[in-house]
C-alpha positions as CSV (number, residue, x, y, z in Angstrom):
1,M,223.1,-50.2,76.0
2,K,223.2,-53.2,78.3
3,F,220.5,-55.8,77.7
4,L,219.8,-56.6,81.4
5,P,219.5,-54.1,84.2
6,E,221.6,-54.4,87.4
7,Y,221.1,-53.0,90.9
8,S,222.9,-49.7,89.9
9,D,220.2,-49.2,87.2
10,I,217.5,-49.6,89.9
11,E,219.2,-47.0,92.0
12,Q,219.4,-44.7,89.0
13,A,215.7,-45.3,88.3
14,H,214.8,-44.5,91.8
15,Q,216.6,-41.1,91.5
16,N,214.8,-40.5,88.2
17,I,211.3,-41.2,89.5
18,Q,211.4,-40.4,93.3
19,K,209.7,-37.0,93.0
20,Y,206.9,-38.4,90.7
21,I,205.9,-41.6,92.5
22,H,204.4,-42.4,95.9
23,R,206.7,-44.1,98.4
24,T,203.9,-46.6,99.2
25,P,203.4,-47.8,102.8
26,V,204.4,-51.2,104.2
27,L,201.5,-52.7,106.2
28,T,201.2,-55.7,108.5
29,S,198.2,-57.6,109.9
30,S,198.5,-59.5,113.2
31,G,195.3,-61.4,112.3
32,I,196.8,-62.7,109.0
33,N,200.2,-63.4,110.7
34,K,198.3,-65.6,113.2
35,I,196.5,-67.5,110.4
36,V,199.7,-68.2,108.4
37,G,202.2,-68.5,111.3
38,A,204.7,-66.0,109.9
39,S,205.4,-62.2,109.9
40,L,204.1,-60.8,106.6
41,F,205.0,-57.3,105.4
42,F,202.8,-56.0,102.5
43,K,204.3,-53.4,100.2
44,C,201.1,-51.6,99.1
45,E,201.4,-50.7,95.5
46,N,197.6,-50.5,95.3
47,F,198.3,-47.0,96.8
48,Q,200.7,-46.1,93.9
49,K,199.7,-43.5,91.3
50,V,197.3,-45.2,88.8
51,G,196.7,-47.8,91.5
52,A,199.5,-50.2,90.5
53,F,203.3,-50.7,90.6
54,K,203.3,-50.2,86.8
55,F,203.7,-46.4,87.3
56,R,207.3,-46.9,88.5
57,G,208.5,-48.6,85.3
58,A,206.5,-46.4,82.9
59,C,207.6,-43.3,84.7
60,N,211.3,-44.4,84.5
61,A,211.0,-45.2,80.8
62,V,209.3,-41.9,79.9
63,F,211.7,-39.8,81.9
64,S,214.7,-41.6,80.3
65,L,213.6,-40.6,76.7
66,T,215.9,-38.3,74.7
67,R,214.5,-34.8,73.6
68,E,214.2,-36.2,70.0
69,E,212.2,-39.3,71.2
70,M,209.9,-37.1,73.3
71,K,208.6,-35.1,70.4
72,K,207.0,-38.2,68.8
73,G,205.6,-39.6,72.1
74,V,205.3,-43.2,73.4
75,A,203.2,-46.2,72.4
76,T,202.3,-49.6,74.0
77,H,199.8,-52.4,74.2
78,S,198.3,-53.2,77.5
79,S,195.1,-54.5,79.1
80,G,195.1,-51.8,81.7
81,N,197.6,-50.9,84.4
82,H,200.6,-50.3,82.2
83,A,198.4,-48.4,79.8
84,A,197.2,-46.1,82.5
85,A,200.8,-45.7,83.9
86,L,202.3,-44.8,80.6
87,A,199.4,-42.4,79.8
88,L,200.0,-40.6,83.1
89,A,203.8,-40.5,82.8
90,A,203.4,-39.1,79.2
91,Q,200.9,-36.5,80.4
92,M,203.3,-35.4,83.2
93,R,206.0,-35.0,80.6
94,G,203.7,-33.3,78.1
95,I,204.1,-35.8,75.3
96,P,201.5,-37.9,73.4
97,A,200.7,-41.5,74.4
98,Y,199.2,-44.0,71.9
99,I,197.7,-47.0,73.7
100,V,196.4,-50.3,72.1
101,M,193.9,-52.0,74.4
102,P,192.1,-55.3,74.0
103,E,188.3,-54.5,73.7
104,T,187.8,-56.9,76.7
105,S,189.8,-54.8,79.1
106,P,188.0,-54.0,82.4
107,Q,185.8,-50.9,82.2
108,I,187.7,-49.2,85.1
109,K,191.0,-49.5,83.2
110,K,189.6,-48.2,79.9
111,K,188.2,-45.1,81.8
112,A,191.5,-44.5,83.6
113,V,193.6,-44.6,80.3
114,A,191.2,-42.2,78.6
115,G,191.2,-39.9,81.7
116,Y,195.0,-39.5,81.4
117,G,194.6,-38.2,77.9
118,A,196.0,-41.1,75.9
119,Q,194.8,-41.9,72.4
120,I,193.3,-45.4,72.6
121,T,192.9,-47.9,69.8
122,F,190.9,-51.1,70.7
123,C,191.8,-54.5,69.2
124,K,190.8,-58.1,69.5
125,P,192.0,-59.8,72.7
126,T,194.8,-61.8,71.2
127,L,198.6,-61.1,71.5
128,Q,198.8,-61.1,67.7
129,A,196.1,-58.4,67.4
130,R,197.8,-56.3,70.1
131,E,201.2,-56.5,68.4
132,T,200.0,-55.9,64.8
133,T,197.9,-52.9,65.8
134,L,200.8,-51.4,67.8
135,A,203.2,-51.9,65.0
136,E,200.9,-50.0,62.6
137,I,200.6,-47.1,65.1
138,V,204.4,-46.9,65.7
139,A,205.0,-47.0,61.9
140,K,202.5,-44.1,61.5
141,T,203.5,-41.9,64.4
142,G,207.2,-42.7,65.0
143,A,206.4,-43.0,68.7
144,T,208.8,-45.0,71.0
145,E,207.4,-48.3,71.9
146,I,207.5,-48.9,75.7
147,H,206.9,-52.6,76.3
148,P,204.9,-53.3,79.4
149,Y,207.6,-55.6,80.9
150,D,210.3,-56.6,78.4
151,N,212.0,-53.3,78.6
152,F,215.3,-52.3,80.3
153,N,214.0,-49.1,81.9
154,V,210.6,-50.6,82.9
155,I,212.3,-53.5,84.8
156,A,214.7,-51.0,86.5
157,G,211.7,-48.9,87.6
158,Q,209.7,-51.9,88.9
159,G,212.7,-52.9,91.0
160,T,212.3,-49.8,93.1
161,A,209.3,-51.3,94.9
162,A,211.4,-54.1,96.5
163,K,214.2,-51.6,97.2
164,E,211.9,-49.4,99.2
165,L,210.3,-52.5,101.0
166,I,213.8,-53.6,102.2
167,E,214.9,-50.1,103.1
168,D,211.7,-49.5,105.1
169,A,211.2,-52.9,106.8
170,G,214.6,-54.5,106.9
171,E,215.9,-57.8,105.7
172,F,213.6,-60.7,104.8
173,D,213.8,-64.5,104.7
174,V,211.4,-64.6,101.7
175,I,210.0,-62.1,99.2
176,L,207.0,-63.0,97.1
177,A,205.7,-61.3,94.0
178,P,203.0,-62.2,91.4
179,V,204.2,-63.0,87.9
180,G,202.6,-62.2,84.6
181,G,205.0,-60.8,82.0
182,G,207.8,-60.7,84.7
183,G,208.6,-57.0,85.0
184,L,207.8,-56.7,88.7
185,L,209.3,-60.1,89.5
186,S,212.6,-59.5,87.6
187,G,213.0,-56.1,89.2
188,T,212.2,-57.5,92.6
189,A,214.7,-60.3,92.2
190,I,217.5,-57.9,91.2
191,S,216.9,-55.7,94.3
192,A,216.3,-58.5,96.7
193,K,219.4,-60.5,95.7
194,H,221.6,-57.5,95.8
195,L,220.4,-56.1,99.2
196,V,219.8,-59.4,101.0
197,P,221.6,-62.2,99.1
198,S,220.2,-64.9,101.5
199,C,216.6,-63.9,100.8
200,K,214.6,-66.4,98.8
201,V,212.6,-64.8,95.9
202,I,209.5,-66.7,95.0
203,A,207.0,-66.0,92.3
204,A,203.3,-66.9,92.5
205,E,201.1,-67.5,89.4
206,P,197.5,-68.7,88.8
207,A,197.4,-72.4,87.8
208,G,195.2,-71.3,84.8
209,A,198.0,-69.0,83.4
210,D,201.1,-71.0,84.4
211,D,203.5,-70.2,81.6
212,A,206.2,-68.8,84.0
213,F,205.9,-72.0,86.1
214,R,206.3,-74.2,83.0
215,S,209.1,-72.0,81.6
216,F,211.0,-72.0,84.9
217,R,210.7,-75.8,85.3
218,S,211.8,-76.6,81.7
219,G,214.5,-73.9,81.4
220,K,213.0,-72.7,78.1
221,L,210.5,-69.9,77.4
222,I,207.0,-71.4,76.9
223,P,204.4,-68.9,75.8
224,S,201.0,-68.7,77.5
225,E,198.1,-70.3,75.5
226,N,194.5,-69.4,76.3
227,P,195.2,-68.5,79.9
228,K,192.1,-68.4,82.1
229,T,192.1,-66.7,85.5
230,I,190.3,-63.9,87.5
231,A,193.8,-62.4,88.0
232,D,193.5,-60.4,84.7
233,G,196.8,-58.6,85.3
234,L,198.7,-62.0,85.0
235,L,197.4,-63.2,81.6
236,T,200.6,-62.2,79.6
237,S,203.5,-64.4,78.6
238,L,207.0,-63.9,80.1
239,G,209.3,-61.5,78.3
240,K,212.8,-62.6,77.1
241,R,214.7,-60.2,79.4
242,N,212.4,-61.1,82.2
243,F,212.9,-64.8,81.7
244,E,216.7,-64.4,81.7
245,I,216.7,-62.6,85.0
246,I,214.1,-65.0,86.6
247,T,216.1,-68.1,85.7
248,S,219.3,-66.6,87.3
249,K,217.8,-64.9,90.3
250,V,214.4,-66.4,91.3
251,D,214.4,-69.4,93.7
252,D,211.0,-70.9,92.7
253,V,207.7,-70.3,90.9
254,V,204.5,-71.8,92.4
255,T,200.9,-71.9,91.1
256,V,197.7,-71.3,93.0
257,S,194.0,-72.1,92.4
258,E,191.3,-69.6,91.6
259,E,189.6,-70.5,94.9
260,K,192.7,-69.6,96.9
261,I,193.0,-66.3,95.0
262,V,189.5,-65.3,96.0
263,E,190.1,-66.4,99.6
264,A,193.4,-64.4,99.8
265,M,191.8,-61.3,98.3
266,R,188.8,-61.5,100.7
267,L,191.2,-62.0,103.7
268,I,193.1,-58.8,102.8
269,W,189.9,-56.8,102.2
270,E,188.4,-58.0,105.5
271,R,191.5,-58.0,107.8
272,M,193.4,-55.1,106.4
273,K,190.5,-52.9,105.1
274,I,192.3,-52.2,101.8
275,I,191.2,-52.9,98.2
276,I,193.5,-55.0,96.1
277,E,192.9,-56.6,92.7
278,P,193.0,-60.4,92.2
279,S,196.5,-60.4,90.8
280,S,197.8,-58.8,94.1
281,A,196.2,-61.7,96.1
282,V,198.2,-64.4,94.3
283,P,201.3,-64.4,96.6
284,L,199.1,-64.6,99.7
285,A,197.1,-67.4,98.0
286,A,200.4,-69.3,97.6
287,I,201.0,-69.1,101.4
288,L,197.4,-70.0,102.2
289,G,197.6,-73.0,99.8
290,K,200.8,-74.2,101.5
291,K,202.8,-73.8,98.3
292,V,205.6,-71.9,100.1
293,D,207.1,-72.7,103.5
294,V,206.9,-69.5,105.5
295,N,206.6,-71.0,109.0
296,E,208.1,-68.5,111.6
297,K,209.8,-66.6,108.7
298,K,209.8,-62.9,107.9
299,V,208.1,-62.5,104.5
300,G,207.8,-59.5,102.2
301,I,204.8,-59.5,99.8
302,I,204.4,-57.0,96.9
303,L,200.7,-56.1,96.5
304,S,200.9,-55.2,92.9
305,G,197.7,-53.1,92.5
306,G,194.2,-52.2,93.4
307,N,192.4,-51.6,90.1
308,L,189.3,-53.8,90.5
309,D,186.0,-53.5,88.6
310,L,183.6,-53.0,91.5
311,G,180.7,-53.5,89.1
312,N,181.8,-57.0,88.5
313,L,182.7,-58.6,91.9
314,L,183.8,-62.2,92.2
315,F,181.8,-63.0,95.2
């Protein structure tokens, strides 16, 4: 098995999952375009099943399992979107899903995972606690671990969002994606660089969780330590596979302030009348904060998800 996916693997993933996922719409806003002086095209993964792009990767991973692997089910650790995505994909395939979630995960995400029939084990909100608990469950059940981002089939699945964006809206000067573990970003970079080699791929990350920024600048993987940001989907450290793809295919990683994330999220809510979660707002925050030059350019933005805890609003 190859270590890193290529564009042909993304095409294969798209064939595997097409009939299970939503082909999400690409929306524009003349009001936002005026504010930023560019043509922005938003790939709305907040309308994807489970409310996030994560369903693409999880679905591809689950539908790539052998018959033998299927019997014992799948397992993962995740604070929410990947957990819900894996639980739904497993339910669709009629196999068990064992999910380890930090006890601090947003209520909306805990409810969703339980609603898809997964067996949840809660743990302390540290990477070590997540990994140890998961290792115990895998040892006990024999389930296949599906890592939220450092997984060949997951990355290939996530790359289908940018593939659709380019197929539906044409070529771009720049494509922006948020970065947490790097699954969406690495898949996006593979698709974008294959389909539009001249397109710049830029990652946006909260300044309070800037491990990708520091890793990209230093050329070596630096794990996240005590990240603090309202963008709860971007708290994880970059995966090994993801970092390798990012260093070879991504043009830049920029960071944004918490204030700009809230400003960008409100702007999308108010102008586009759609609900996105804070992680999704990070790429637009980079544009509003002048971290990326988009003047008079055609720009694609992946809105990663819309799972927001409405009982805990940020403004």
